[in-house]
TIBAZA-469806 format. One record per residue: residue number from 1; x, y, z of N, C-alpha, C in turn. Coordinates in steps of 0.2 Angstrom, whole numbers, padded with zeros to 4 digits. Example, Ala and Ser with C-alpha at 12.3 -4.5 7.8 and 13.67 -1.06 7.14 Angstrom:
2
SITE, n, n_X, n_Y, n_Z, ca_X, ca_Y, ca_Z, c_X, c_Y, c_Z
SITE, 1, 0066, -0028, 0039, 0062, -0022, 0039, 0066, -0016, 0039
SITE, 2, 0064, -0011, 0035, 0068, -0005, 0036, 0064, 0000, 0039
This chain:
292
SITE, n, n_X, n_Y, n_Z, ca_X, ca_Y, ca_Z, c_X, c_Y, c_Z
SITE, 1, 0038, -0095, -0035, 0035, -0092, -0029, 0029, -0097, -0027
SITE, 2, 0029, -0100, -0021, 0023, -0105, -0019, 0016, -0101, -0019
SITE, 3, 0011, -0104, -0022, 0005, -0101, -0022, 0000, -0104, -0017
SITE, 4, 0002, -0106, -0011, -0002, -0109, -0006, -0004, -0104, -0001
SITE, 5, -0010, -0105, 0001, -0013, -0100, 0006, -0017, -0104, 0012
SITE, 6, -0016, -0101, 0018, -0019, -0104, 0023, -0024, -0099, 0026
SITE, 7, -0030, -0101, 0027, -0035, -0096, 0030, -0034, -0096, 0038
SITE, 8, -0035, -0090, 0041, -0035, -0089, 0048, -0041, -0086, 0050
SITE, 9, -0043, -0087, 0057, -0049, -0084, 0059, -0048, -0077, 0062
SITE, 10, -0053, -0073, 0062, -0052, -0066, 0065, -0059, -0065, 0069
SITE, 11, -0058, -0066, 0075, -0064, -0065, 0079, -0068, -0071, 0079
SITE, 12, -0075, -0070, 0078, -0079, -0076, 0077, -0080, -0078, 0070
SITE, 13, -0078, -0075, 0065, -0079, -0077, 0059, -0073, -0078, 0055
SITE, 14, -0073, -0083, 0050, -0068, -0084, 0046, -0069, -0081, 0039
SITE, 15, -0065, -0080, 0034, -0066, -0077, 0028, -0072, -0081, 0024
SITE, 16, -0072, -0088, 0025, -0077, -0091, 0021, -0084, -0090, 0024
SITE, 17, -0084, -0089, 0030, -0091, -0088, 0033, -0093, -0081, 0032
SITE, 18, -0088, -0076, 0030, -0090, -0069, 0029, -0092, -0068, 0022
SITE, 19, -0088, -0071, 0017, -0089, -0070, 0010, -0091, -0075, 0006
SITE, 20, -0093, -0081, 0009, -0095, -0086, 0005, -0089, -0091, 0002
SITE, 21, -0090, -0094, -0003, -0085, -0099, -0006, -0078, -0095, -0006
SITE, 22, -0073, -0099, -0004, -0066, -0097, -0005, -0063, -0102, -0011
SITE, 23, -0059, -0099, -0015, -0055, -0102, -0020, -0051, -0108, -0017
SITE, 24, -0054, -0114, -0016, -0050, -0119, -0012, -0044, -0122, -0016
SITE, 25, -0043, -0121, -0022, -0037, -0123, -0026, -0031, -0121, -0023
SITE, 26, -0031, -0115, -0019, -0025, -0112, -0016, -0025, -0113, -0009
SITE, 27, -0030, -0117, -0006, -0030, -0118, 0001, -0024, -0123, 0003
SITE, 28, -0022, -0121, 0009, -0016, -0126, 0012, -0012, -0122, 0016
SITE, 29, -0006, -0122, 0016, -0001, -0119, 0020, 0004, -0115, 0016
SITE, 30, 0006, -0109, 0018, 0011, -0106, 0015, 0018, -0108, 0017
SITE, 31, 0023, -0109, 0012, 0029, -0111, 0014, 0034, -0105, 0013
SITE, 32, 0031, -0099, 0012, 0036, -0093, 0010, 0033, -0087, 0013
SITE, 33, 0032, -0087, 0019, 0030, -0081, 0023, 0035, -0076, 0023
SITE, 34, 0033, -0070, 0022, 0038, -0064, 0022, 0038, -0060, 0028
SITE, 35, 0044, -0058, 0030, 0045, -0054, 0036, 0045, -0047, 0033
SITE, 36, 0039, -0043, 0035, 0038, -0037, 0032, 0039, -0031, 0037
SITE, 37, 0042, -0026, 0035, 0042, -0020, 0039, 0036, -0017, 0041
SITE, 38, 0035, -0016, 0048, 0028, -0014, 0050, 0029, -0007, 0053
SITE, 39, 0024, -0003, 0050, 0024, 0004, 0053, 0018, 0005, 0056
SITE, 40, 0018, 0010, 0061, 0012, 0012, 0065, 0006, 0014, 0060
SITE, 41, 0000, 0014, 0063, -0006, 0016, 0059, -0005, 0024, 0058
SITE, 42, -0009, 0026, 0053, -0009, 0033, 0052, -0013, 0037, 0057
SITE, 43, -0011, 0043, 0057, -0015, 0048, 0061, -0019, 0053, 0057
SITE, 44, -0025, 0053, 0059, -0030, 0057, 0054, -0030, 0064, 0056
SITE, 45, -0028, 0069, 0051, -0029, 0076, 0052, -0032, 0079, 0046
SITE, 46, -0038, 0083, 0048, -0042, 0086, 0043, -0044, 0081, 0038
SITE, 47, -0046, 0074, 0040, -0048, 0069, 0036, -0043, 0066, 0031
SITE, 48, -0036, 0067, 0033, -0031, 0064, 0029, -0027, 0060, 0033
SITE, 49, -0025, 0054, 0031, -0021, 0049, 0035, -0014, 0050, 0034
SITE, 50, -0011, 0054, 0039, -0004, 0056, 0039, 0000, 0050, 0043
SITE, 51, 0006, 0049, 0041, 0010, 0044, 0045, 0012, 0047, 0052
SITE, 52, 0013, 0042, 0056, 0014, 0043, 0063, 0022, 0043, 0064
SITE, 53, 0025, 0048, 0066, 0033, 0048, 0067, 0035, 0043, 0071
SITE, 54, 0031, 0040, 0076, 0034, 0035, 0080, 0034, 0028, 0077
SITE, 55, 0031, 0028, 0071, 0031, 0021, 0067, 0035, 0021, 0061
SITE, 56, 0037, 0027, 0058, 0041, 0027, 0052, 0045, 0033, 0052
SITE, 57, 0050, 0033, 0048, 0054, 0039, 0047, 0053, 0042, 0040
SITE, 58, 0049, 0038, 0036, 0048, 0040, 0029, 0041, 0044, 0029
SITE, 59, 0042, 0050, 0032, 0036, 0054, 0033, 0034, 0057, 0027
SITE, 60, 0038, 0061, 0023, 0036, 0065, 0018, 0033, 0060, 0012
SITE, 61, 0036, 0055, 0010, 0033, 0050, 0005, 0026, 0048, 0007
SITE, 62, 0025, 0046, 0014, 0019, 0043, 0016, 0014, 0048, 0017
SITE, 63, 0016, 0054, 0019, 0011, 0060, 0019, 0008, 0061, 0012
SITE, 64, 0012, 0061, 0007, 0010, 0062, 0000, 0005, 0057, -0002
SITE, 65, 0006, 0051, 0000, 0002, 0045, -0001, -0005, 0046, 0002
SITE, 66, -0004, 0048, 0009, -0010, 0049, 0013, -0015, 0055, 0010
SITE, 67, -0011, 0060, 0008, -0015, 0066, 0005, -0019, 0064, -0002
SITE, 68, -0015, 0059, -0006, -0018, 0057, -0012, -0024, 0052, -0010
SITE, 69, -0023, 0048, -0006, -0029, 0043, -0004, -0035, 0047, -0002
SITE, 70, -0034, 0053, 0002, -0040, 0057, 0004, -0043, 0060, -0002
SITE, 71, -0039, 0062, -0007, -0041, 0065, -0013, -0045, 0060, -0017
SITE, 72, -0044, 0054, -0017, -0048, 0049, -0021, -0053, 0045, -0016
SITE, 73, -0055, 0047, -0011, -0059, 0044, -0006, -0065, 0041, -0009
SITE, 74, -0068, 0044, -0014, -0074, 0042, -0017, -0074, 0035, -0020
SITE, 75, -0067, 0033, -0021, -0067, 0026, -0024, -0067, 0021, -0018
SITE, 76, -0068, 0023, -0012, -0068, 0018, -0006, -0075, 0017, -0004
SITE, 77, -0078, 0012, -0007, -0085, 0010, -0006, -0086, 0003, -0005
SITE, 78, -0092, 0001, -0002, -0094, -0006, -0001, -0090, -0010, 0002
SITE, 79, -0089, -0016, 0000, -0085, -0021, 0003, -0078, -0020, 0000
SITE, 80, -0073, -0019, 0005, -0066, -0018, 0003, -0061, -0023, 0005
SITE, 81, -0057, -0025, 0000, -0051, -0030, 0001, -0045, -0026, 0002
SITE, 82, -0041, -0026, 0007, -0035, -0023, 0008, -0030, -0029, 0007
SITE, 83, -0027, -0029, 0001, -0023, -0034, -0002, -0016, -0033, -0001
SITE, 84, -0012, -0036, 0003, -0006, -0035, 0005, -0006, -0030, 0011
SITE, 85, -0010, -0031, 0016, -0012, -0026, 0021, -0007, -0024, 0026
SITE, 86, -0002, -0029, 0027, 0003, -0028, 0033, -0001, -0027, 0039
SITE, 87, 0000, -0022, 0043, -0003, -0021, 0049, -0009, -0015, 0048
SITE, 88, -0011, -0014, 0042, -0016, -0010, 0040, -0016, -0003, 0043
SITE, 89, -0011, 0001, 0041, -0010, 0007, 0043, -0015, 0012, 0041
SITE, 90, -0019, 0011, 0036, -0024, 0016, 0034, -0031, 0014, 0036
SITE, 91, -0032, 0008, 0039, -0038, 0006, 0041, -0042, 0011, 0045
SITE, 92, -0039, 0014, 0050, -0042, 0019, 0054, -0045, 0024, 0050
SITE, 93, -0043, 0025, 0044, -0045, 0031, 0039, -0051, 0028, 0035
SITE, 94, -0050, 0022, 0031, -0054, 0020, 0026, -0060, 0016, 0029
SITE, 95, -0060, 0013, 0035, -0065, 0009, 0038, -0072, 0013, 0038
SITE, 96, -0072, 0019, 0040, -0078, 0023, 0040, -0081, 0024, 0033
SITE, 97, -0077, 0023, 0028, -0080, 0025, 0021, -0083, 0019, 0018
SITE, 98, -0082, 0013, 0021, -0085, 0007, 0017, -0089, 0003, 0022
SITE, 99, -0092, -0002, 0019, -0097, -0007, 0022, -0093, -0012, 0027
SITE, 100, -0088, -0015, 0023, -0085, -0020, 0027, -0077, -0020, 0024
SITE, 101, -0073, -0024, 0028, -0066, -0024, 0027, -0063, -0031, 0028
SITE, 102, -0060, -0033, 0023, -0056, -0040, 0023, -0049, -0038, 0022
SITE, 103, -0045, -0041, 0026, -0037, -0039, 0025, -0033, -0046, 0025
SITE, 104, -0029, -0046, 0020, -0025, -0052, 0019, -0018, -0049, 0018
SITE, 105, -0013, -0054, 0019, -0006, -0052, 0018, -0002, -0059, 0018
SITE, 106, 0004, -0059, 0016, 0008, -0065, 0016, 0011, -0067, 0022
SITE, 107, 0011, -0063, 0027, 0014, -0064, 0034, 0009, -0062, 0039
SITE, 108, 0008, -0066, 0044, 0004, -0065, 0049, 0004, -0058, 0053
SITE, 109, -0001, -0055, 0054, -0001, -0049, 0058, -0008, -0048, 0061
SITE, 110, -0009, -0045, 0067, -0015, -0044, 0070, -0020, -0041, 0065
SITE, 111, -0026, -0044, 0065, -0032, -0041, 0061, -0033, -0044, 0055
SITE, 112, -0028, -0048, 0052, -0029, -0051, 0046, -0035, -0057, 0046
SITE, 113, -0038, -0057, 0040, -0043, -0063, 0039, -0040, -0069, 0036
SITE, 114, -0035, -0068, 0032, -0032, -0074, 0028, -0025, -0072, 0027
SITE, 115, -0021, -0078, 0026, -0014, -0077, 0023, -0014, -0079, 0016
SITE, 116, -0012, -0074, 0012, -0013, -0075, 0005, -0008, -0070, 0001
SITE, 117, -0005, -0073, -0005, -0002, -0068, -0009, -0006, -0065, -0014
SITE, 118, -0005, -0059, -0015, -0010, -0054, -0019, -0010, -0057, -0026
SITE, 119, -0006, -0061, -0029, -0007, -0064, -0035, -0010, -0070, -0035
SITE, 120, -0013, -0073, -0029, -0017, -0079, -0029, -0021, -0078, -0023
SITE, 121, -0027, -0074, -0024, -0031, -0072, -0019, -0036, -0078, -0018
SITE, 122, -0038, -0080, -0012, -0043, -0085, -0010, -0050, -0083, -0010
SITE, 123, -0052, -0079, -0015, -0059, -0077, -0014, -0063, -0078, -0021
SITE, 124, -0069, -0079, -0021, -0073, -0080, -0027, -0073, -0074, -0031
SITE, 125, -0075, -0075, -0037, -0075, -0069, -0042, -0080, -0064, -0040
SITE, 126, -0079, -0058, -0041, -0084, -0053, -0040, -0086, -0052, -0033
SITE, 127, -0081, -0052, -0028, -0083, -0052, -0021, -0082, -0045, -0018
SITE, 128, -0079, -0040, -0021, -0077, -0034, -0018, -0079, -0028, -0022
SITE, 129, -0080, -0023, -0019, -0082, -0016, -0023, -0075, -0012, -0023
SITE, 130, -0071, -0013, -0019, -0064, -0009, -0019, -0059, -0014, -0017
SITE, 131, -0053, -0014, -0020, -0047, -0017, -0018, -0042, -0012, -0017
SITE, 132, -0038, -0012, -0012, -0033, -0007, -0010, -0026, -0011, -0010
SITE, 133, -0021, -0009, -0013, -0015, -0012, -0013, -0009, -0007, -0012
SITE, 134, -0006, -0006, -0007, -0001, 0000, -0006, 0006, -0003, -0005
SITE, 135, 0010, -0002, -0010, 0017, -0004, -0010, 0017, -0012, -0009
SITE, 136, 0014, -0015, -0013, 0014, -0022, -0013, 0016, -0026, -0019
SITE, 137, 0014, -0023, -0025, 0016, -0027, -0031, 0023, -0028, -0033
SITE, 138, 0027, -0024, -0030, 0035, -0025, -0031, 0037, -0031, -0027
SITE, 139, 0033, -0034, -0023, 0035, -0040, -0019, 0032, -0046, -0022
SITE, 140, 0029, -0046, -0028, 0027, -0052, -0031, 0030, -0053, -0038
SITE, 141, 0032, -0059, -0039, 0036, -0060, -0045, 0032, -0058, -0052
SITE, 142, 0026, -0059, -0052, 0022, -0057, -0058, 0016, -0052, -0056
SITE, 143, 0018, -0046, -0057, 0013, -0041, -0055, 0007, -0041, -0060
SITE, 144, 0008, -0043, -0066, 0002, -0044, -0071, -0003, -0049, -0068
SITE, 145, -0001, -0054, -0065, -0005, -0059, -0062, -0009, -0056, -0056
SITE, 146, -0005, -0052, -0052, -0008, -0048, -0046, -0014, -0043, -0049
SITE, 147, -0013, -0040, -0054, -0018, -0036, -0057, -0024, -0040, -0060
SITE, 148, -0022, -0046, -0063, -0028, -0050, -0065, -0032, -0052, -0059
SITE, 149, -0029, -0054, -0054, -0032, -0056, -0048, -0037, -0051, -0045
SITE, 150, -0034, -0045, -0044, -0038, -0039, -0042, -0044, -0038, -0046
SITE, 151, -0043, -0038, -0053, -0049, -0038, -0058, -0054, -0043, -0057
SITE, 152, -0052, -0049, -0055, -0056, -0055, -0055, -0061, -0054, -0048
SITE, 153, -0058, -0052, -0043, -0062, -0052, -0037, -0066, -0046, -0036
SITE, 154, -0065, -0041, -0040, -0069, -0035, -0040, -0076, -0036, -0044
SITE, 155, -0081, -0033, -0041, -0087, -0033, -0045, -0087, -0028, -0051
SITE, 156, -0091, -0029, -0055, -0092, -0024, -0061, -0093, -0017, -0058
SITE, 157, -0089, -0012, -0061, -0089, -0005, -0058, -0085, -0004, -0052
SITE, 158, -0081, -0009, -0049, -0077, -0008, -0044, -0071, -0005, -0045
SITE, 159, -0067, -0003, -0040, -0061, 0001, -0041, -0055, -0002, -0037
SITE, 160, -0050, -0002, -0041, -0043, -0004, -0038, -0039, 0002, -0037
SITE, 161, -0037, 0003, -0030, -0033, 0009, -0028, -0026, 0006, -0027
SITE, 162, -0021, 0008, -0031, -0014, 0005, -0031, -0009, 0010, -0030
SITE, 163, -0004, 0008, -0026, 0002, 0012, -0026, 0008, 0008, -0027
SITE, 164, 0013, 0010, -0031, 0019, 0006, -0032, 0025, 0011, -0032
SITE, 165, 0031, 0008, -0031, 0037, 0012, -0031, 0040, 0012, -0037
SITE, 166, 0044, 0018, -0039, 0048, 0018, -0045, 0056, 0019, -0043
SITE, 167, 0058, 0025, -0041, 0065, 0026, -0039, 0065, 0026, -0032
SITE, 168, 0065, 0020, -0029, 0065, 0019, -0022, 0070, 0013, -0020
SITE, 169, 0073, 0014, -0014, 0078, 0009, -0012, 0075, 0002, -0012
SITE, 170, 0080, -0003, -0013, 0078, -0010, -0011, 0075, -0011, -0004
SITE, 171, 0070, -0014, -0003, 0067, -0015, 0004, 0064, -0022, 0004
SITE, 172, 0064, -0025, 0010, 0061, -0031, 0012, 0064, -0037, 0008
SITE, 173, 0071, -0037, 0007, 0074, -0042, 0003, 0073, -0049, 0007
SITE, 174, 0073, -0054, 0003, 0075, -0054, -0004, 0068, -0054, -0009
SITE, 175, 0063, -0052, -0006, 0057, -0051, -0009, 0055, -0045, -0012
SITE, 176, 0060, -0042, -0016, 0059, -0035, -0019, 0061, -0036, -0026
SITE, 177, 0056, -0037, -0031, 0057, -0040, -0037, 0057, -0035, -0043
SITE, 178, 0054, -0029, -0042, 0054, -0024, -0048, 0051, -0017, -0046
SITE, 179, 0052, -0013, -0051, 0049, -0006, -0050, 0045, -0004, -0056
SITE, 180, 0041, 0001, -0056, 0036, 0003, -0061, 0037, 0010, -0063
SITE, 181, 0038, 0011, -0070, 0037, 0018, -0072, 0030, 0019, -0073
SITE, 182, 0028, 0026, -0074, 0020, 0027, -0074, 0018, 0023, -0081
SITE, 183, 0022, 0023, -0086, 0020, 0019, -0092, 0019, 0012, -0090
SITE, 184, 0023, 0009, -0087, 0023, 0002, -0085, 0017, 0000, -0081
SITE, 185, 0015, 0005, -0076, 0009, 0004, -0071, 0003, 0004, -0076
SITE, 186, 0003, 0009, -0080, -0003, 0010, -0084, -0004, 0004, -0089
SITE, 187, 0001, 0001, -0091, 0001, -0005, -0096, -0002, -0011, -0092
SITE, 188, 0001, -0012, -0086, -0001, -0018, -0082, -0009, -0018, -0081
SITE, 189, -0011, -0012, -0079, -0018, -0011, -0077, -0022, -0012, -0083
SITE, 190, -0020, -0009, -0089, -0024, -0009, -0095, -0025, -0016, -0098
SITE, 191, -0019, -0020, -0097, -0019, -0027, -0100, -0023, -0032, -0096
SITE, 192, -0024, -0030, -0089, -0028, -0034, -0085, -0036, -0033, -0086
SITE, 193, -0037, -0028, -0090, -0044, -0026, -0091, -0047, -0020, -0088
SITE, 194, -0043, -0016, -0084, -0045, -0010, -0081, -0045, -0004, -0085
SITE, 195, -0050, 0000, -0084, -0049, 0007, -0086, -0046, 0012, -0081
SITE, 196, -0040, 0015, -0083, -0037, 0019, -0078, -0040, 0026, -0078
SITE, 197, -0043, 0027, -0072, -0046, 0034, -0071, -0041, 0039, -0069
SITE, 198, -0036, 0037, -0065, -0031, 0043, -0063, -0025, 0039, -0061
SITE, 199, -0019, 0043, -0063, -0013, 0040, -0062, -0008, 0047, -0060
SITE, 200, -0005, 0047, -0054, -0002, 0052, -0052, 0005, 0050, -0049
SITE, 201, 0010, 0055, -0049, 0016, 0054, -0046, 0016, 0055, -0039
SITE, 202, 0021, 0051, -0035, 0021, 0051, -0028, 0027, 0056, -0027
SITE, 203, 0026, 0062, -0028, 0032, 0067, -0028, 0036, 0068, -0034
SITE, 204, 0040, 0073, -0034, 0045, 0074, -0040, 0052, 0074, -0038
SITE, 205, 0056, 0077, -0041, 0063, 0076, -0040, 0065, 0079, -0033
SITE, 206, 0062, 0084, -0030, 0064, 0087, -0024, 0062, 0082, -0018
SITE, 207, 0056, 0079, -0019, 0054, 0074, -0014, 0059, 0068, -0014
SITE, 208, 0060, 0066, -0020, 0065, 0060, -0021, 0072, 0061, -0018
SITE, 209, 0075, 0067, -0020, 0081, 0068, -0017, 0081, 0069, -0009
SITE, 210, 0076, 0072, -0007, 0076, 0073, 0001, 0075, 0066, 0004
SITE, 211, 0071, 0062, 0001, 0070, 0055, 0004, 0076, 0051, 0004
SITE, 212, 0080, 0051, -0001, 0086, 0047, -0002, 0091, 0050, 0003
SITE, 213, 0092, 0056, 0004, 0096, 0059, 0008, 0095, 0057, 0016
SITE, 214, 0088, 0057, 0017, 0087, 0054, 0024, 0088, 0047, 0025
SITE, 215, 0087, 0043, 0020, 0088, 0036, 0020, 0096, 0035, 0021
SITE, 216, 0100, 0038, 0017, 0107, 0038, 0017, 0110, 0040, 0024
SITE, 217, 0107, 0045, 0027, 0109, 0047, 0034, 0108, 0042, 0039
SITE, 218, 0102, 0039, 0039, 0100, 0034, 0044, 0104, 0028, 0043
SITE, 219, 0105, 0026, 0037, 0109, 0020, 0036, 0116, 0021, 0038
SITE, 220, 0119, 0027, 0037, 0126, 0028, 0039, 0126, 0028, 0047
SITE, 221, 0121, 0031, 0050, 0121, 0031, 0058, 0121, 0024, 0060
SITE, 222, 0117, 0020, 0057, 0116, 0013, 0060, 0122, 0009, 0059
SITE, 223, 0126, 0011, 0053, 0132, 0007, 0051, 0137, 0009, 0057
SITE, 224, 0138, 0015, 0059, 0142, 0017, 0064, 0140, 0014, 0071
SITE, 225, 0134, 0013, 0072, 0132, 0010, 0078, 0134, 0003, 0078
SITE, 226, 0134, -0001, 0072, 0136, -0008, 0072, 0143, -0008, 0073
SITE, 227, 0147, -0003, 0070, 0154, -0003, 0071, 0157, -0003, 0078
SITE, 228, 0153, 0002, 0082, 0155, 0002, 0089, 0151, -0002, 0094
SITE, 229, 0147, -0007, 0091, 0144, -0012, 0094, 0139, -0009, 0099
SITE, 230, 0135, -0004, 0097, 0129, -0002, 0101, 0124, -0007, 0102
SITE, 231, 0121, -0007, 0108, 0116, -0013, 0108, 0109, -0011, 0104
SITE, 232, 0108, -0005, 0102, 0102, -0004, 0098, 0104, 0001, 0093
SITE, 233, 0101, 0001, 0087, 0103, 0005, 0081, 0102, 0013, 0083
SITE, 234, 0106, 0017, 0082, 0105, 0024, 0083, 0098, 0027, 0080
SITE, 235, 0096, 0024, 0075, 0089, 0026, 0072, 0083, 0025, 0076
SITE, 236, 0084, 0020, 0081, 0079, 0019, 0086, 0078, 0023, 0092
SITE, 237, 0083, 0028, 0093, 0083, 0032, 0098, 0078, 0038, 0097
SITE, 238, 0074, 0039, 0102, 0068, 0043, 0101, 0071, 0051, 0100
SITE, 239, 0075, 0053, 0103, 0077, 0060, 0102, 0080, 0061, 0094
SITE, 240, 0084, 0056, 0092, 0086, 0056, 0085, 0081, 0055, 0080
SITE, 241, 0076, 0051, 0082, 0070, 0050, 0077, 0067, 0057, 0076
SITE, 242, 0066, 0060, 0082, 0062, 0067, 0081, 0066, 0072, 0078
SITE, 243, 0073, 0072, 0078, 0077, 0076, 0075, 0076, 0075, 0067
SITE, 244, 0076, 0069, 0065, 0075, 0067, 0058, 0068, 0069, 0056
SITE, 245, 0063, 0068, 0060, 0056, 0069, 0058, 0054, 0076, 0058
SITE, 246, 0057, 0081, 0062, 0055, 0088, 0062, 0055, 0091, 0056
SITE, 247, 0061, 0091, 0052, 0060, 0095, 0045, 0055, 0092, 0041
SITE, 248, 0054, 0086, 0041, 0049, 0083, 0036, 0042, 0085, 0038
SITE, 249, 0041, 0085, 0045, 0034, 0087, 0047, 0033, 0095, 0045
SITE, 250, 0038, 0099, 0046, 0038, 0106, 0044, 0036, 0106, 0036
SITE, 251, 0039, 0102, 0032, 0038, 0103, 0025, 0030, 0100, 0024
SITE, 252, 0028, 0095, 0027, 0022, 0092, 0026, 0016, 0097, 0028
SITE, 253, 0017, 0101, 0033, 0013, 0106, 0036, 0012, 0112, 0031
SITE, 254, 0018, 0114, 0028, 0018, 0119, 0023, 0015, 0117, 0016
SITE, 255, 0017, 0111, 0014, 0016, 0109, 0007, 0009, 0108, 0006
SITE, 256, 0005, 0105, 0010, -0002, 0104, 0009, -0006, 0111, 0009
SITE, 257, -0004, 0115, 0013, -0008, 0122, 0013, -0006, 0126, 0007
SITE, 258, 0000, 0125, 0004, 0001, 0129, -0001, -0001, 0126, -0008
SITE, 259, -0001, 0120, -0009, -0002, 0117, -0015, -0008, 0112, -0016
SITE, 260, -0009, 0108, -0010, -0014, 0103, -0011, -0011, 0097, -0014
SITE, 261, -0015, 0092, -0017, -0012, 0086, -0020, -0010, 0088, -0027
SITE, 262, -0004, 0086, -0029, -0002, 0086, -0036, -0005, 0081, -0040
SITE, 263, -0009, 0083, -0046, -0012, 0078, -0050, -0007, 0077, -0056
SITE, 264, -0008, 0071, -0059, -0004, 0069, -0065, 0003, 0067, -0063
SITE, 265, 0007, 0067, -0069, 0014, 0065, -0068, 0019, 0071, -0071
SITE, 266, 0016, 0077, -0071, 0020, 0083, -0073, 0025, 0085, -0068
SITE, 267, 0029, 0091, -0070, 0033, 0094, -0066, 0039, 0090, -0064
SITE, 268, 0041, 0085, -0068, 0047, 0081, -0067, 0045, 0074, -0064
SITE, 269, 0039, 0074, -0062, 0037, 0067, -0058, 0036, 0062, -0063
SITE, 270, 0036, 0063, -0070, 0036, 0058, -0075, 0042, 0054, -0076
SITE, 271, 0048, 0058, -0074, 0054, 0055, -0075, 0058, 0053, -0068
SITE, 272, 0057, 0057, -0063, 0060, 0056, -0057, 0055, 0057, -0051
SITE, 273, 0053, 0051, -0048, 0048, 0051, -0043, 0049, 0044, -0039
SITE, 274, 0047, 0045, -0033, 0048, 0039, -0028, 0043, 0033, -0030
SITE, 275, 0038, 0035, -0034, 0033, 0030, -0036, 0027, 0033, -0039
SITE, 276, 0022, 0029, -0040, 0016, 0031, -0044, 0010, 0028, -0040
SITE, 277, 0004, 0032, -0041, -0002, 0030, -0038, -0008, 0030, -0043
SITE, 278, -0012, 0026, -0043, -0017, 0025, -0048, -0024, 0023, -0045
SITE, 279, -0029, 0025, -0048, -0036, 0022, -0047, -0038, 0019, -0054
SITE, 280, -0040, 0013, -0054, -0043, 0010, -0060, -0049, 0006, -0059
SITE, 281, -0053, 0006, -0064, -0060, 0003, -0063, -0061, -0003, -0067
SITE, 282, -0065, -0008, -0065, -0067, -0013, -0069, -0073, -0011, -0072
SITE, 283, -0073, -0012, -0079, -0079, -0010, -0083, -0086, -0013, -0081
SITE, 284, -0091, -0010, -0081, -0097, -0013, -0080, -0101, -0008, -0075
SITE, 285, -0107, -0010, -0074, -0112, -0006, -0069, -0113, -0010, -0063
SITE, 286, -0112, -0007, -0057, -0113, -0010, -0051, -0120, -0013, -0050
SITE, 287, -0120, -0019, -0048, -0126, -0023, -0047, -0130, -0021, -0041
SITE, 288, -0127, -0017, -0037, -0131, -0015, -0030, -0128, -0008, -0028
SITE, 289, -0131, -0005, -0023, -0129, 0001, -0020, -0123, -0001, -0016
SITE, 290, -0117, 0001, -0018, -0111, 0000, -0014, -0109, 0005, -0009
SITE, 291, -0113, 0010, -0008, -0110, 0016, -0004, -0110, 0013, 0003
SITE, 292, -0104, 0016, 0007, -0103, 0014, 0013, -0107, 0018, 0018
């Protein structure tokens, strides 16, 4: 995988003028930009970043992740790096919690400060108080290096907030390289030097089965659409999207009121889950007040 990065300007400031020295050994141009799926930004309800049905059909998994992010919001402080940001669906939620935001991704998108792979970040050591990477590490060939890079750019006492898939369909091919058990994620974080403060499952067997059923239904519809040569895939039709979204929205509304956020990997989530989510800390004492 090429490790070349090109810096791009955002508004009146570039990354280098915002954060100081950039790791110039990786400066240049990327030859391997990835076309990533873009989903709409989150909608905030009761302080929780829920997915927008107009931007994604994966409502239940993303709702679980949004509820979890809200549950660990104390980790979002100071200067934040959104590593593998895409179109920054959670920015509307986390930006008020922190002092500043820098967003990078391997593919150009509005609002990015730099083009970079998360396993080769173009920033000086100890530049950030928080690093957020959601559903990114499966798209790098060496997640251990991605973990080491997050550790390097974090200040002592800083937090990495990470989400990864486990039993999840292949996506964004051909740049989908692996999956993580919760043991595997814990091991990657520990070997990079992190202390794992929290590790939870992204739903259990019921969520996993319902999501795969939805994905299979959508793919079957779109396959039929291709067979009859429809100009647009059926999954893009608004009435059909809302039909698929409605039962998920009902479950989301009921689920949070009844149970809140599930902690840990119990209840089957340790063996069958869409993925895992973790907060890890770089050892040390923060050198300054990083509160947002």
